[in-house]
N, C-alpha and C positions, 0 to 999 in steps of 0.2 A: 504494500500500500504506500502510495506516495504521500509525503508529508506536505502540508499546506502551510505557508507562512504569509503573514500579513506584510504588505509592502511598507517599508519604513516611512515613505512619504505620506502615508495615511495618518500618521501620528495617532495611532489607535489609542495608546495609553493617555495621551493628552486630552483626547475627546471622550474618554470613557467616564461616564457619569456615576458608575457603580460606587467607586471609592468616595466620591463626594456625598452621595446619598447615604452611604453607610456612616460616614463621619457625622453628618447632621442627625441621622436617625439615633445614633448612640448619644451624641452630645445633648440633644434635646429630649432624650428619653421618650421618644415617640412610641416605642413598643408598649410602655406602660400607659401612656396617655391615650393611645388609639386602640389599645388592647389587640395588637396584632404582632406577628413576627416580622422580621425583616424580609423574609421570603414573600410573605403576603403583601407587604408594602411594595417591594420592588417589582412584583409581578402585575401591579396595576398599570393602566395606561399612563403614559408620561404626563398628560394634562392633569390627571388626578393626583399624581405624585407632586407636581408643581403646586397645585392648589393646597394640598395638605401642608407642604412646606411653608407656603405663604401664610396660611392660617396659624401654623405653629409659631412663626416669627411674630405675628401680631399678638398672640397670647403671651409669648415670651416678653415682649415689650410692655404689655399691660402688667404682667407679674413683676417685672423689674420696677416699673413705676410705682406699683403698690408697695413693694418692699422698701423703696426709697422714701415714700411718704410715711411709712410706719417708722422707719429709722429717724426721720426728721421729727416726728411726733414724740418719740422716745427721748431724743436729744433735748427737745424743747421742754418736756416735762422734767427731765433731769436738771436742766438749767434753772427752772422755776423752784424746784426743791432746794437746790444749792443756794439760791438767792434768799429763800425763806430761812434756811439754816444760818446764813451769814447775818441776818437781821436779828 
């Protein structure tokens, strides 16, 4: 059987989305959030994957903003308590 090799000019690895999708899937813990395996995720049509990633990014931004707001509220409360202790 003859072996088949990709042409280097195709830059297959540079255009390969699998690694990027896997990195995002792991980093954003999409398996837990979407209740699916990576195989289930990657076997969806590309437009569905892109939509899932877009929504995941939106939720990540909202979660980050909420965490920042909570931290600001805690800092503010701590500063008030400190001022009360100083008086």
